[in-house]
N, C-alpha and C positions, 0 to 999 in steps of 0.2 A: 721425104725418105724416113725410114725407121731407124731407131737407135736402141741399143741394148747396153746397159751398164751392169756388169756382173759383180754381185756383192756376196757377203758371207752368210746370208740368211735366205730362207725360202719364202719369207714374207714379202710379197710384191706390193709396190705402190707406183702411182703415176705422178710424175712431176706436173704441177699446175703452174700455168703462166698467166701473167696479168695482160689484159688487153690494152688498147690505146687509151681507154678512159681510166685505167688504173685498177679496174675491178678484175677479180680472178675469173678466168674463163672456165666454164664447165665443159665436160666432154673429153674424148680421147685425144688430148693434146699432150705433147712432150714425150720423152722417153719413158720406157717401163723399167723400173729397177727390180732386180731379183737375181737368183742364182741360175746358172746355165742348166744344171741338172738337179731337179728336185725329186728325183725318184727315190733318193735316200733321205733319212730323217736325222735331224740333229738330236743330240743327247742332252738331257738336263742333269747337271752335276748338283747333288744335294749340298747342304751346308757342311763344310769340312769339320765342324765341331771342334774347334781349337787347333786344327791343322791347317794345311794350305795346299790348294791345287796348283799344278804347274804343267804346262803343255806348250807345244809349238804349233803355229799355223803359218799361212803364207806371208804374214807380216812380221813374223819373228816369235819370240817367246812370250807367253802370257802367264799370268798368275792371278789367283783369286782366293779371297778368304770369305766368300759368300756364295750363295746359289748362283749358278751361271750356265750358259749354253756352250757346247762345243760341237764342231762339225763331225759328220760321220767319218769313221776310220781314224779318228784322232786318238793318239796314245796320251794318257794322262798320268802324271806322277802325283803321289800323295806324300807330303812331307809332314813329319811330326818329331821335332827335336832329334834325339839320337836314335830313334827307332829306324829299322831298315825301311828303305823305300818300298812303297806299295804301288803297283801299277794296274791300270785297267785301260780298255779300249772301247770306243764308241762303235757299236755294231748295229746298224739298222734301228737306231733310236734307243738302244739299251747299252748301259755300261757293263762290260764283261770283264771281271777280274782276270789278270794274266797269271796268277799263281794261287795256290791254295792258302787257307788260313789267313786271309786278309780281312780286315775289319773296317778300314778307313775311319778309325776313331783315334782320338788323341787325348786320353784321360790323364788326370793328375792324381797324386796320392791324396787320400782323404785327410781332411783337417782334423786335429784333435777335437773331441767333443767339448763344447763350451756354450753356456747359456747366452753369452754375449756375441756369438757368431751365428749369423743367419744366412742361408744360401737360397738360390732360386728354387721354387717349388718344382720347376720342370727339370732341374738338374738331377739326373739319375745317379744313384750310388751303386757301384758294383764291388761289394766287399770292401776292400781297402782302396778302391779307386773311385774317382768322381768324373762324370762325363765332361769332355772338353767343351769349353765355352761357358761352363757354369760360373756364375758370379756370386761371390759371398761378401758379406759386409760385417765389419766390427761395430757393435753398438755399445755406446756408453751413455747411460742416463736416458735411454730411449732415442738417442740421435746417432746417425751414422758418422763415424770418425775416419773410417778408411774402407776402401773397397779393393777386392782382389778377384782376378779372372783367371780361370784355368786356360792358359794359352800356350800352345806349342809344347805341351807336356809339363809345364811348370806354372806355379802360381805367380802372378805379377807382383804380389806383395805377400810376405810371410805374416799373416795375421796373428800368429802366435807370439810375435815380437812386438805387437802393437798393444800398448797399455792405456787404460783409461786414466784420466787426470786425477780422479779420486784415489786410484791405486798408487799413482806416482807420489801424490802428497803423503799417503800413508807410509809408503816406503821411505820417503825423505824424513818423515817424522821419526820413524824407527831408527834410521841412520843417525839422526841428530842426537837421539838419546843414548845410542849405543856406547859412545866414549864414557859418559857419566856412569852408565851401568857398570862398565868394566872397572872404573875407579872405585865405585862403591863395593863391588865384589872383592877387589884387592884389599881394600881397607878392612872389610869384614873378615876376610881370610887371615889377614895379619893379626887382627885383634884376637881371633880364635886361637891362633898359634901362640900368641903371647900369654893368653889365659891358661892354655895347656901347660906351657913351660913354667908359669908361676905356680900352678897347682902341683906340678911334680916337685918343684923346689920346696914348697911348704910341707909336702908329705915327707920329703927327705929330712927336713929339719926336725919334724915331729918324731920321726923314727930315731934320729940321732939323740934327742933329748930322752926318749924312752930308754934307749940303750944305756945312757949315762946313769940314769936313776937306778936301773937294775944293777949296774956294776957297784954303785955306792952301797946299796942295800946288802949286797953279798959280802962286802968288806966289813 
């Protein structure tokens, strides 16, 4: 008797069975696996580029962050952070957007220009935005110290806050000398003020002596 097992794909295969001697039997044995109606075509969802695909099928909800297949007449949602949902539907092997001005992209803000930050060569830059899925790395002394990926509309790591060890040492050295620098400045300022006061005092004494001599001569 014949058997049919209905699956979610139009790719058919025949189950092979082992004979009494343990070897796999060749020929049309076992049930054929495949879909009941293959007159329609599945759709290929491209890479979500930092976002996420979400849809429902007979087994429940599905989601993917990679290239995947969906059955014909499946409605697919595209998630990207706080952006409004974008929808499309699989129609005879082609994904058809359900509204205008949809891009199915999930970009991030561009990183500040820096010689120590290097990004994927394939990552496209759109003015102030970077294509979702782009990976950037912070370099210190020719070595990667941190990586960040444009995912779901945000960078996984803020590379602008990642400092190289040499920069940290230099900053600590400056901070170490800062208190002594302030002390020296205060002492120098105090000495300058003292000299100024002493100079004014000497001038006043000289003026007083000069006035006294003039008075005596007049007498």
